[in-house]
C-alpha positions as CSV (number, residue, x, y, z in Angstrom):
1,M,-37.8,32.6,-52.5
2,L,-37.2,36.4,-53.8
3,T,-33.6,37.7,-53.5
4,E,-32.9,41.5,-53.0
5,E,-31.5,41.2,-56.8
6,A,-34.9,39.6,-58.0
7,I,-36.9,42.3,-56.3
8,N,-34.5,44.6,-58.0
9,E,-34.9,43.0,-61.4
10,C,-39.0,43.4,-60.5
11,E,-38.9,46.7,-60.0
12,K,-36.9,47.8,-63.2
13,K,-39.3,45.6,-65.6
14,I,-42.3,47.3,-63.8
15,E,-40.7,51.0,-63.4
16,Y,-41.7,51.3,-59.6
17,C,-39.7,50.9,-56.9
18,F,-41.7,50.1,-53.6
19,Q,-41.4,51.5,-50.1
20,N,-42.7,48.3,-48.5
21,K,-40.9,45.5,-50.7
22,L,-43.0,43.1,-48.6
23,L,-46.2,44.2,-50.7
24,L,-44.4,43.2,-54.1
25,K,-43.5,39.7,-52.7
26,Q,-47.0,39.1,-51.7
27,A,-47.8,40.1,-55.2
28,L,-45.9,37.4,-56.6
29,T,-46.6,34.5,-54.0
30,H,-49.1,32.1,-55.6
31,S,-51.2,30.2,-53.0
32,S,-49.5,27.1,-53.8
33,F,-46.3,28.1,-52.7
34,V,-47.7,29.2,-49.1
35,N,-49.1,25.7,-49.2
36,E,-46.2,23.9,-49.4
37,Q,-43.5,26.1,-47.8
38,R,-46.4,25.5,-45.0
39,I,-45.3,28.9,-43.4
40,K,-49.1,30.6,-42.3
41,K,-47.9,34.1,-41.9
42,L,-46.4,34.3,-45.4
43,P,-49.6,36.3,-47.5
44,D,-50.6,35.2,-51.1
45,Y,-51.5,37.5,-54.0
46,E,-55.4,36.9,-53.8
47,R,-56.1,39.7,-51.5
48,L,-54.0,41.8,-53.3
49,E,-55.9,40.4,-56.6
50,F,-59.3,41.8,-55.1
51,L,-58.3,45.2,-54.7
52,G,-56.0,45.8,-58.3
53,D,-58.9,44.4,-60.0
54,A,-61.1,47.4,-58.9
55,V,-58.3,49.8,-59.5
56,L,-57.7,48.4,-62.7
57,E,-61.6,48.1,-63.7
58,L,-61.8,51.8,-62.4
59,T,-58.5,53.0,-64.6
60,S,-59.8,51.7,-67.7
61,S,-63.2,52.9,-67.7
62,D,-61.9,56.6,-66.9
63,F,-59.8,56.1,-69.9
64,L,-62.2,54.6,-72.2
65,F,-64.7,57.1,-71.2
66,R,-62.2,60.0,-71.7
67,H,-60.7,58.8,-74.9
68,F,-64.1,57.8,-76.5
69,P,-66.3,60.6,-76.1
70,D,-68.7,59.3,-78.7
71,V,-69.1,55.7,-78.3
72,K,-72.1,54.3,-76.5
73,E,-72.2,52.4,-73.1
74,G,-72.4,49.2,-74.7
75,E,-69.3,49.4,-76.7
76,L,-67.4,51.0,-74.0
77,T,-68.1,47.9,-71.8
78,K,-67.0,45.5,-74.5
79,R,-63.7,47.6,-75.0
80,R,-63.2,47.1,-71.3
81,A,-63.7,43.7,-71.3
82,S,-61.2,43.4,-74.2
83,I,-58.5,45.0,-71.6
84,V,-59.1,43.5,-68.2
85,C,-60.4,40.0,-69.7
86,G,-57.6,37.5,-68.5
87,F,-55.9,36.8,-72.0
88,S,-55.0,40.2,-72.3
89,L,-53.5,41.0,-68.7
90,A,-51.7,37.6,-69.4
91,Q,-50.3,38.8,-72.4
92,C,-49.1,42.2,-70.8
93,M,-47.0,39.8,-68.4
94,E,-45.5,38.1,-70.9
95,K,-44.4,41.5,-72.5
96,I,-43.4,42.6,-69.4
97,G,-41.6,39.5,-68.3
98,L,-42.6,38.6,-64.9
99,G,-43.6,35.1,-64.9
100,E,-40.1,33.8,-63.7
101,Y,-40.3,35.8,-60.8
102,I,-43.7,34.3,-59.3
103,L,-43.2,32.0,-56.4
104,M,-45.1,28.6,-56.7
105,G,-45.1,25.0,-55.4
106,K,-43.0,22.9,-57.6
107,G,-46.4,21.1,-58.3
108,E,-48.0,24.1,-59.7
109,E,-45.0,24.6,-61.7
110,T,-44.4,21.2,-63.5
111,T,-48.0,21.8,-64.7
112,G,-46.8,25.4,-66.4
113,G,-48.3,27.6,-63.8
114,R,-45.5,30.4,-65.2
115,H,-47.6,30.5,-68.2
116,K,-50.9,29.6,-67.4
117,E,-53.6,32.8,-68.4
118,N,-55.0,32.4,-64.8
119,I,-52.3,32.8,-62.6
120,L,-50.4,35.7,-64.9
121,S,-53.4,38.0,-64.6
122,D,-53.9,37.4,-61.3
123,V,-50.4,38.4,-60.3
124,L,-50.8,41.4,-62.5
125,E,-54.1,42.7,-61.0
126,A,-51.9,41.8,-57.3
127,I,-49.3,43.9,-58.5
128,I,-51.8,46.9,-59.3
129,G,-53.1,46.5,-55.9
130,A,-49.4,46.1,-54.6
131,V,-48.6,49.6,-56.3
132,Y,-52.0,51.4,-55.1
133,L,-51.2,50.1,-51.5
134,D,-47.6,51.6,-51.4
135,G,-47.4,54.4,-53.9
136,G,-51.5,55.5,-54.0
137,F,-54.1,55.4,-56.4
138,E,-51.9,58.1,-58.8
139,K,-49.1,56.0,-59.0
140,A,-51.0,52.8,-59.6
141,V,-52.6,54.9,-62.4
142,A,-49.9,55.5,-64.2
143,F,-48.3,52.0,-64.0
144,I,-51.6,50.8,-65.6
145,H,-51.5,53.6,-68.0
146,R,-47.6,52.1,-68.8
147,C,-48.0,48.5,-68.7
148,V,-51.8,47.9,-69.9
149,L,-53.0,50.8,-71.7
150,S,-50.0,52.3,-73.7
151,D,-50.7,50.1,-76.9
152,F,-54.6,50.0,-76.3
153,E,-55.8,49.5,-80.1
154,D,-53.4,47.2,-80.7
155,R,-54.0,44.7,-77.6
156,R,-57.9,45.3,-78.6
157,L,-57.0,44.0,-81.9
158,F,-55.1,41.0,-80.7
159,S,-58.1,40.6,-77.9
160,D,-60.9,40.5,-80.1
161,S,-58.7,38.8,-83.1
162,K,-61.0,35.5,-83.6
163,T,-64.3,37.4,-83.5
164,L,-62.7,40.4,-85.9
165,L,-61.4,37.9,-88.5
166,Q,-64.7,35.8,-88.3
167,E,-66.6,39.1,-89.3
168,Y,-64.2,40.0,-91.8
169,V,-64.0,36.6,-93.6
170,Q,-68.0,36.6,-93.4
171,K,-68.0,39.7,-96.0
172,E,-67.3,37.1,-98.7
173,K,-70.1,35.2,-99.6
174,G,-69.3,31.4,-99.1
175,A,-66.1,32.4,-97.3
176,V,-65.4,29.5,-94.3
177,L,-62.7,30.2,-91.9
178,D,-61.3,27.2,-89.3
179,Y,-58.3,26.7,-87.5
180,A,-55.8,23.8,-87.8
181,L,-53.5,22.6,-85.4
182,V,-50.1,21.5,-87.8
183,D,-47.4,21.1,-84.9
184,E,-46.8,21.0,-81.2
185,Y,-43.4,20.5,-79.2
186,G,-41.8,20.4,-76.1
187,P,-42.2,19.1,-72.8
188,D,-45.9,18.4,-70.9
189,H,-45.5,21.4,-68.9
190,N,-44.1,23.9,-71.4
191,R,-45.9,22.7,-74.6
192,E,-46.0,25.2,-77.7
193,F,-48.7,24.9,-80.1
194,V,-48.6,25.7,-83.8
195,V,-51.9,26.7,-85.7
196,E,-53.1,28.5,-89.1
197,A,-56.0,29.8,-89.4
198,R,-57.4,29.1,-93.0
199,V,-60.0,30.6,-95.3
200,N,-61.5,27.9,-97.7
201,G,-58.7,25.8,-97.0
202,R,-56.1,29.0,-97.6
203,T,-53.3,29.7,-94.9
204,V,-54.3,33.4,-94.3
205,G,-52.1,33.2,-90.5
206,K,-49.6,31.3,-88.0
207,G,-49.5,31.4,-84.6
208,I,-47.7,30.0,-81.8
209,G,-48.9,29.8,-78.2
210,K,-48.6,27.8,-75.0
211,T,-52.5,27.1,-75.5
212,K,-54.2,25.9,-78.5
213,K,-56.4,29.2,-77.8
214,S,-53.4,31.4,-77.6
215,A,-51.9,29.9,-80.6
216,E,-55.1,30.4,-82.4
217,Q,-55.6,34.1,-81.7
218,Q,-52.0,34.7,-82.8
219,A,-53.1,33.4,-85.9
220,A,-56.2,35.2,-86.4
221,Y,-54.1,38.4,-85.6
222,E,-51.6,37.7,-87.8
223,A,-54.3,37.2,-90.7
224,L,-56.0,40.5,-89.7
225,L,-52.2,42.3,-89.8
226,A,-51.8,40.8,-93.5
227,A,-55.4,41.4,-94.3
228,K,-55.0,45.0,-93.1
229,G,-51.8,45.6,-95.0
230,E,-53.1,44.1,-98.3
231,E,-56.1,46.7,-98.0
232,E,-53.8,49.8,-97.5
233,Q,-51.9,48.6,-100.4
234,I,-54.7,48.8,-102.8
235,Q,-55.8,52.5,-101.5
236,E,-52.1,53.7,-102.2
């Protein structure tokens, strides 16, 4: 169960103090915990997630509409997708460090539930919904701007890194991009994967993640940053 100390720690991490602490508790409660504890009156985060998803989509749409007045609808839709996708939201949760506070069943936890992309992203949306109910739309928007939109450009580069790297590599005729799993370690429920992004066999980026997908994403991101740094040096 979430102690008062744990709730206070969560509030400090998200920089919001709940009037109704039960809303935060609900946002952090996975259905597996409810089923395992057999407490019918204990609600999980799914309804809050539904609400938070709507608030997040409206807020991110408003943000993009105002910040990119010359960008067409199709591109705005793509950019919004990179903000609200499960991978991006899970990264936000990892950055805040709230995974350890999620209440979940032992079975879910032993299979790495605290690091699963879908659970982390769902919980973040549930927290948005909880903040909205507790403090109103403006407080929810402020939370989204702090935790999701504050580093939008960098997050967009990270979220779209594999696509952007592929496009970058294709500029060089005959260049072939591939990803190689070079190592993996840790117990089955908390595995770490090490992946290298390679162009024509040459390593251009290296990533570590809880899944092969996230490791590939990190490797592509590192490759893009390196390429960007090289271009800036040439321009100087």
